[in-house]
C-alpha positions as CSV (number, residue, x, y, z in Angstrom):
1,X,0.0,0.0,0.0
2,X,1.4,3.3,-1.0
3,X,1.7,6.1,1.6
4,X,-0.4,9.2,0.6
5,X,0.8,11.4,3.4
6,X,1.8,14.9,2.5
7,X,2.9,16.0,5.9
8,X,5.5,14.5,8.2
9,X,4.2,13.3,11.6
10,X,6.1,14.4,14.7
11,X,5.9,11.8,17.4
12,X,4.8,13.4,20.7
13,X,3.5,12.2,24.0
14,X,1.5,15.0,25.6
15,X,-1.7,15.4,27.5
16,X,-4.6,16.6,25.4
17,X,-8.3,17.6,25.7
18,X,-10.7,16.7,22.9
19,X,-14.1,18.4,22.7
20,X,-16.8,17.5,20.2
21,X,-20.2,19.2,20.6
22,X,-21.0,19.4,24.3
23,X,-18.7,16.5,25.3
24,X,-15.1,16.6,26.4
25,X,-12.5,13.9,26.9
26,X,-8.9,13.7,28.2
27,X,-6.6,11.7,26.0
28,X,-2.9,11.6,24.9
29,X,-1.4,13.1,21.8
30,X,0.6,10.4,19.9
31,X,1.8,12.5,16.9
32,X,1.0,15.7,15.2
33,X,1.5,17.3,11.8
34,X,0.7,20.6,10.1
35,X,-2.6,19.0,9.0
36,X,-3.8,16.9,11.9
37,X,-3.1,14.8,15.0
38,X,-3.3,11.2,16.2
39,X,-4.7,10.7,19.6
40,X,-5.4,7.8,22.0
41,X,-9.1,6.9,22.0
42,X,-10.5,8.5,25.2
43,X,-12.1,6.5,27.9
44,X,-15.9,6.7,27.5
45,X,-15.6,7.4,23.7
46,X,-18.9,6.6,22.0
47,X,-17.1,5.1,19.0
48,X,-18.0,7.8,16.4
49,X,-15.3,8.4,13.9
50,X,-16.8,11.0,11.6
51,X,-17.4,13.9,13.9
52,X,-17.1,17.5,12.6
53,X,-16.5,20.5,14.8
54,X,-14.1,19.1,17.2
55,X,-11.5,21.0,19.2
56,X,-8.1,19.7,20.4
57,X,-6.1,21.4,23.1
58,X,-2.6,20.1,23.7
59,X,-0.5,21.2,26.7
60,X,3.1,21.5,25.3
61,X,4.5,22.9,28.5
62,X,3.3,24.9,31.5
63,X,2.9,28.1,29.4
64,X,2.2,26.8,26.0
65,X,-1.1,25.3,24.7
66,X,-1.6,24.3,21.0
67,X,-5.2,24.5,19.8
68,X,-6.8,23.3,16.6
69,X,-10.3,22.7,15.3
70,X,-11.3,20.0,12.8
71,X,-13.0,16.7,12.4
72,X,-12.4,13.1,13.6
73,X,-11.8,11.3,10.3
74,X,-10.7,7.8,11.5
75,X,-10.5,5.6,14.5
76,X,-9.4,2.1,15.4
77,X,-6.7,0.2,17.2
78,X,-7.1,2.5,20.2
79,X,-6.5,5.7,18.2
80,X,-8.4,8.6,16.7
81,X,-7.3,10.8,13.8
82,X,-8.2,14.5,13.8
83,X,-7.9,16.5,10.6
84,X,-7.0,20.1,11.3
85,X,-9.4,22.5,9.5
86,X,-8.4,25.6,11.5
87,X,-5.6,26.6,13.8
88,X,-4.9,30.0,15.4
89,X,-1.8,32.1,14.6
90,X,-0.1,31.3,18.0
91,X,-0.7,27.6,17.7
92,X,0.5,27.4,14.1
93,X,3.6,29.3,15.2
94,X,4.3,26.7,17.9
95,X,3.5,23.8,15.6
96,X,5.7,25.2,12.8
97,X,8.6,25.4,15.3
98,X,8.0,21.9,16.5
99,X,8.0,20.6,12.9
100,X,11.1,22.7,12.1
101,X,13.0,21.3,15.1
102,X,12.0,17.7,14.4
103,X,12.5,17.6,10.7
104,X,15.9,19.2,10.8
105,X,15.6,20.2,7.2
106,X,14.4,23.7,6.3
107,X,13.7,22.7,2.7
108,X,11.3,20.0,3.8
109,X,9.6,22.4,6.1
110,X,9.1,24.9,3.3
111,X,7.7,22.2,1.1
112,X,5.2,21.2,3.8
113,X,4.2,24.8,4.4
114,X,3.7,25.2,0.6
115,X,1.6,22.1,0.5
116,X,-0.5,23.3,3.5
117,X,-1.0,26.6,1.7
118,X,-2.0,24.8,-1.5
119,X,-4.4,22.4,0.3
120,X,-6.2,25.2,2.2
121,X,-6.7,27.3,-0.9
122,X,-8.6,24.5,-2.8
């Protein structure tokens, strides 16, 4: 099976808070990219894997929270995938820096940012 991924995943283990509608769950961030995140399936998860209008809050450190809004697009094997549809300017700045530090290749980061710009303009 050929990999269709356009954005590099950055492995992370961080506490996260997932909110969909009027429900909220604690979970763990497993990895993150410029276009989404992989989370552990929260306890008491109803099993829905096509939820729109979800918010994710990730505590990067005591002073830094990364926030994104999007949709749950897949689930299974104890994990949920969130597609990022919106991210605020502070959060994208933190995420860009994380990707930059983890990729170690400025050219690859520029390609990912160009792909992100292209995918949001379509």
